[in-house]
Every structure is written in C-alpha cells, then in structure tokens.
C-alpha positions as CSV (number, residue, x, y, z in Angstrom):
1,X,18.2,7.4,6.8
2,X,16.5,10.7,6.1
3,X,13.0,10.2,6.3
4,X,10.3,10.1,3.3
5,X,8.8,13.3,3.1
6,X,5.7,12.1,1.3
7,X,5.0,9.0,3.7
8,X,5.2,11.5,6.3
9,X,2.6,14.0,5.1
10,X,0.3,11.2,4.4
11,X,0.6,10.2,8.1
12,X,0.0,13.7,9.0
13,X,-3.0,14.4,6.8
14,X,-4.7,11.1,7.8
15,X,-4.4,11.5,11.4
16,X,-5.8,15.3,11.2
17,X,-8.3,14.2,9.1
18,X,-9.8,10.9,10.6
19,X,-12.3,11.0,13.4
20,X,-10.8,7.6,15.0
21,X,-7.2,7.0,15.2
22,X,-5.8,4.5,12.8
23,X,-2.1,4.0,14.0
24,X,0.9,3.4,11.9
25,X,1.2,-0.2,11.6
26,X,4.2,-0.8,9.4
27,X,7.8,1.2,9.8
28,X,7.8,3.4,6.9
29,X,11.5,3.2,6.6
30,X,11.6,-0.6,6.5
31,X,8.8,-0.9,4.4
32,X,10.1,1.7,2.1
33,X,12.9,-0.7,1.8
34,X,15.5,1.9,2.8
35,X,18.0,0.5,5.2
36,X,21.3,-0.2,3.2
37,X,23.4,-1.6,5.6
38,X,23.8,-3.4,9.1
39,X,20.7,-5.4,9.1
40,X,21.7,-8.8,10.4
41,X,20.5,-12.1,8.7
42,X,21.7,-15.5,8.8
43,X,23.4,-16.6,5.7
44,X,24.5,-20.4,5.4
45,X,24.7,-20.3,9.3
46,X,27.0,-17.4,9.7
47,X,25.4,-14.3,11.1
48,X,26.2,-11.6,8.5
49,X,25.0,-7.9,8.0
50,X,23.6,-6.3,4.7
51,X,21.0,-4.3,3.2
52,X,17.3,-5.0,3.8
53,X,16.7,-6.7,0.7
54,X,20.0,-9.0,1.1
55,X,18.4,-9.8,4.8
56,X,15.3,-10.6,3.5
57,X,16.3,-12.9,0.3
58,X,14.2,-16.4,0.6
59,X,14.7,-16.8,-3.5
60,X,17.3,-15.0,-5.3
61,X,16.0,-12.4,-7.8
62,X,15.3,-9.0,-5.9
63,X,17.9,-6.3,-5.2
64,X,17.8,-2.9,-3.5
65,X,18.4,-0.2,-6.2
66,X,18.8,3.6,-6.3
67,X,18.5,3.9,-9.7
68,X,14.7,4.4,-9.6
69,X,12.3,4.9,-6.7
70,X,9.1,6.3,-5.6
71,X,10.3,8.2,-2.5
72,X,13.4,7.9,-0.3
73,X,16.8,6.6,-2.0
74,X,15.9,3.1,-2.4
75,X,13.4,0.5,-4.1
76,X,13.1,-2.9,-4.8
77,X,14.1,-4.1,-8.3
78,X,13.6,-7.5,-10.2
79,X,15.5,-7.9,-13.6
80,X,12.8,-10.4,-15.2
81,X,15.1,-11.5,-17.9
82,X,17.7,-12.4,-15.5
83,X,15.0,-14.7,-13.4
84,X,14.5,-18.3,-13.5
85,X,12.2,-20.7,-11.5
86,X,11.7,-20.7,-8.4
87,X,10.8,-17.0,-8.8
88,X,12.2,-14.1,-6.5
89,X,10.9,-14.2,-3.0
90,X,11.3,-11.9,0.0
91,X,10.6,-12.9,3.5
92,X,10.6,-10.1,6.2
93,X,11.5,-12.5,9.0
94,X,14.6,-13.3,7.9
95,X,15.8,-10.4,9.3
96,X,17.1,-12.2,12.7
97,X,17.2,-8.0,14.7
98,X,13.2,-8.1,13.7
99,X,13.4,-5.4,10.8
100,X,10.3,-6.2,9.4
101,X,8.1,-8.0,11.8
102,X,4.9,-6.3,13.4
103,X,2.0,-6.8,15.4
104,X,-1.6,-6.8,14.3
105,X,-4.8,-6.8,15.8
106,X,-8.0,-8.9,14.8
107,X,-9.5,-6.6,12.2
108,X,-9.9,-6.2,8.6
109,X,-7.1,-4.5,6.6
110,X,-6.1,-3.5,2.8
111,X,-3.1,-2.2,1.7
112,X,-0.9,-0.7,-1.1
113,X,2.2,-0.7,-3.1
114,X,3.9,1.5,-5.6
115,X,5.1,-0.2,-8.6
116,X,6.8,0.6,-12.1
117,X,7.2,-1.6,-14.9
118,X,9.4,-1.4,-17.9
119,X,8.9,-4.1,-20.5
120,X,7.1,-7.5,-19.9
121,X,5.2,-7.8,-16.7
122,X,4.4,-10.4,-13.9
123,X,0.7,-10.8,-13.2
124,X,0.8,-10.2,-9.8
125,X,2.7,-9.7,-6.4
126,X,1.4,-11.5,-3.6
127,X,2.0,-10.2,-0.1
128,X,1.3,-13.5,2.5
129,X,0.9,-12.9,6.3
130,X,2.9,-15.3,8.3
131,X,0.1,-16.0,10.7
132,X,-2.7,-16.2,11.6
133,X,-2.0,-19.3,9.2
134,X,-5.6,-18.9,7.6
135,X,-5.2,-15.2,6.6
136,X,-5.8,-14.7,2.9
137,X,-2.9,-13.1,1.0
138,X,-3.1,-9.3,-0.2
139,X,-2.8,-9.9,-4.3
140,X,-1.6,-6.8,-6.3
141,X,-2.8,-7.2,-9.8
142,X,-0.7,-5.5,-12.4
143,X,-2.6,-7.0,-15.4
144,X,-3.6,-3.1,-16.3
145,X,-0.3,-1.6,-15.9
146,X,1.8,0.0,-18.6
147,X,5.3,1.2,-18.8
148,X,3.8,4.6,-19.8
149,X,2.1,5.0,-16.6
150,X,5.5,5.5,-14.5
151,X,5.0,5.2,-10.7
152,X,1.4,3.7,-9.8
153,X,0.2,3.1,-6.3
154,X,-1.4,-0.4,-6.6
155,X,-4.3,-1.5,-4.1
156,X,-5.5,-5.2,-3.3
157,X,-8.5,-7.0,-5.2
158,X,-10.0,-7.3,-2.0
159,X,-9.5,-6.6,2.2
160,X,-8.4,-9.5,4.1
161,X,-9.8,-10.5,7.6
162,X,-7.0,-11.4,10.7
163,X,-9.0,-13.7,12.7
164,X,-7.1,-13.1,15.7
165,X,-4.4,-10.6,17.3
166,X,-0.5,-11.4,16.6
167,X,2.7,-10.4,17.7
168,X,5.9,-10.2,15.6
169,X,4.3,-11.1,12.2
170,X,6.1,-11.1,9.2
171,X,5.1,-10.9,5.2
172,X,6.6,-12.8,2.3
173,X,6.7,-11.0,-1.2
174,X,6.2,-13.0,-4.1
175,X,6.3,-12.5,-8.0
176,X,3.2,-14.5,-9.5
177,X,2.4,-15.8,-13.0
178,X,5.3,-14.5,-14.8
179,X,4.4,-14.8,-18.9
180,X,7.8,-14.2,-20.1
181,X,11.1,-14.7,-18.0
182,X,14.2,-15.6,-18.8
183,X,15.4,-13.6,-22.5
184,X,12.6,-10.7,-23.2
185,X,11.5,-10.1,-19.7
186,X,11.2,-6.8,-18.2
187,X,11.8,-5.1,-15.0
188,X,10.1,-4.5,-11.9
189,X,10.2,-2.1,-9.4
190,X,8.4,-1.6,-6.5
191,X,8.4,0.8,-3.2
192,X,6.5,1.9,0.1
193,X,4.5,-1.2,0.8
194,X,1.8,0.0,3.4
195,X,-1.1,-2.0,5.2
196,X,-3.6,-0.2,7.0
197,X,-7.3,-1.1,8.6
198,X,-10.1,-1.2,6.0
199,X,-12.5,1.5,6.8
200,X,-14.4,1.3,3.2
201,X,-17.3,0.2,4.8
202,X,-18.0,2.7,7.6
203,X,-20.7,4.9,8.1
204,X,-20.7,7.9,10.7
205,X,-22.7,10.6,11.7
206,X,-22.3,14.3,11.9
207,X,-25.2,16.3,13.9
208,X,-27.6,13.6,13.8
209,X,-27.4,12.9,10.2
210,X,-25.9,10.0,8.6
211,X,-23.1,10.1,6.1
212,X,-22.9,7.6,3.2
213,X,-19.8,7.5,0.8
214,X,-19.6,5.0,-1.6
215,X,-17.7,4.6,-5.4
216,X,-17.1,3.2,-8.3
217,X,-14.4,3.0,-10.4
218,X,-15.9,6.4,-12.5
219,X,-18.3,7.9,-9.8
220,X,-18.1,8.9,-6.1
221,X,-21.3,9.3,-4.3
222,X,-21.7,11.5,-0.9
223,X,-25.1,11.7,1.4
224,X,-24.5,14.2,3.7
225,X,-26.3,17.5,4.9
226,X,-26.8,20.1,2.3
227,X,-24.2,22.6,2.7
228,X,-21.6,20.3,3.8
229,X,-17.9,20.6,2.4
230,X,-16.4,17.6,0.6
231,X,-12.8,17.5,0.1
232,X,-10.9,14.5,-1.8
233,X,-7.1,14.1,-1.2
234,X,-4.4,11.6,-2.5
235,X,-2.1,9.7,-0.2
236,X,0.4,12.6,-0.4
237,X,-2.0,15.0,0.9
238,X,-2.6,16.6,-2.3
239,X,-6.1,18.2,-2.5
240,X,-7.9,16.9,-5.8
241,X,-11.3,17.8,-5.6
242,X,-13.5,20.1,-3.2
243,X,-17.1,21.1,-3.4
244,X,-20.0,22.3,-1.3
245,X,-23.1,20.1,-1.4
246,X,-26.4,21.8,-3.1
247,X,-28.3,18.8,-1.9
248,X,-28.5,15.4,0.1
249,X,-26.9,13.3,-2.3
250,X,-23.8,14.5,-4.0
251,X,-22.2,12.6,-7.3
252,X,-19.3,13.3,-9.4
253,X,-16.8,11.9,-11.6
254,X,-13.5,10.4,-10.5
255,X,-12.8,8.4,-13.8
256,X,-9.8,10.4,-14.4
257,X,-8.3,9.8,-11.0
258,X,-5.4,7.3,-11.0
259,X,-5.9,3.6,-9.4
260,X,-4.9,3.9,-5.5
261,X,-6.4,5.0,-2.4
262,X,-7.9,8.2,-1.8
263,X,-9.2,10.1,1.4
264,X,-13.1,11.8,1.4
265,X,-13.5,14.5,3.9
266,X,-17.0,15.8,4.6
267,X,-17.0,18.7,6.8
268,X,-20.8,19.6,8.3
269,X,-21.8,21.9,11.3
270,X,-18.1,22.1,12.4
271,X,-17.9,18.2,12.5
272,X,-15.6,16.1,10.3
273,X,-15.8,12.6,9.2
274,X,-13.0,11.0,6.8
275,X,-13.1,7.8,4.8
276,X,-10.7,5.9,2.8
277,X,-11.8,5.2,-0.4
278,X,-10.0,2.7,-2.9
279,X,-10.2,4.0,-6.9
280,X,-9.9,0.6,-9.0
C-alpha cells in the first residue's frame, strides 16, 4: 500500500515544530482504514482473511469503500438507510494478528477523525478504549456538520486521562444517537482517526520569558516577547497565518478557521516553542 502523503506531512511538520517529542501512537495505514486484504480474523470459529473493516466488524453496518475518502485509497462508510438496531460497531481487537492494537502511556490524550456526511446524520461517533476500563470515551460530536461542509476534521469535546499504562490496547468505534435510520437515513464516511498526547494546557519558556497560548472559538491569544514570530499550521502542514508581534500580548481572529487541530509555533531569540490548539 502506498503511504498517505498528507499524514506523513503532518508527522514531519509536527516533529520539526515541537520542542518535545510526541511519538506516533497509532499506525497511520491501519487507522486510515487502508488494508484491503489479508487481515486475519475469527468468523464463527473459522480463521479467515479480509479487509480491515471486515476484520473489525462487531455489529454489521460499516464497510470499506473507495468511492470517497479523505486521503489514501479507502475510508469507512455507513449507509444509515440500511441500518437497524443494533447500530454499527467496529472493534479493533478483532484482528487476531494485532492490526489495530497499540500501547498507551499514562497521560492525557485527545484525538481527531475526518468525517463527511450526506443527508441525515448521527449525533456522534464514539471511540471507546478497551483499557483501563475507567477510561472515558472520545465523543466526536457531528451536530454542527452539514453535507455542504465536505470532509471535516472533528475533535472530541474533551481530552481523556489514561490513569495507567497499557499494552495491546484497542478501540471500539460506534455510531451514537441516530435520529433517522432505515428509510430516509443518510450516509456517513470517516477516515484518518488519530490520537495524540494533549498539550493544550502546556506553557513553556523562551529565553526566560513565559509563553502563553490560549484560544476561543473566534480568537487566538499569544503572550510572548516583542518581535516574536508566530506561525499557525493546519494538520497537513499548510501555513495558515504568520505575524511578527509588536507587543507582549497579541490577539487575532481565527473565526474563519474550520473546526479542527492546529499547531501554533512561536520563534524568539533563536528559540522555538510549539503548541497544539483545538478550534471548536
């Protein structure tokens, strides 16, 4: 399978910008839903092979499709008009050769998933970690999405705290609160699921000066030394905005930015600090 260029660009950009390492947690090919054959799973007591979605299927309703995707060759599709209770579920532990399992350190995490809807939509996609059992789920709210939006990067309402390190962890994906299923239901696509350590509350120092970055839905505020250079990148590495500060406090509008994850880079006195923000 060929690698996904946008995800590789994000990885390279984030590694170059970040002051501390934030190692890749999930396999980009696996959680980009790319493997289209050869994944082993147990089907009624018989070991068989198929694509990644067939291997992960817990409740029928999701499928792998190439008719639309955010990146790569495939994404996940659910046709809600064909859906009845129980609603579709994927469980990444079902691939018996380990495609879909991962390790987590005790830390705070957030995530993102790219979503496209056509017609009626569910209220949310829920991603639940297998362990520790008390770990909250990531809830990706879809209420504000419309068909006209196309592909949108959706982030969860809140970060989650993993209380103890785990190995061979897994995730269950589920549709939540479908207002219309059966006749009249729409179509849901999702792609490129990712989780990262949450650094949205970090504050760092450059040349003895505290750096503070905060954001609302409409504004970004940066406290940094005068003549600092501020850069904002989206998750594909595209430079959205740059500015040289004229005071210790700088504020500018981000209301026209799409909902999603951005990286803010501050450069001052040959030192660099980067921080991930979530635009809601």
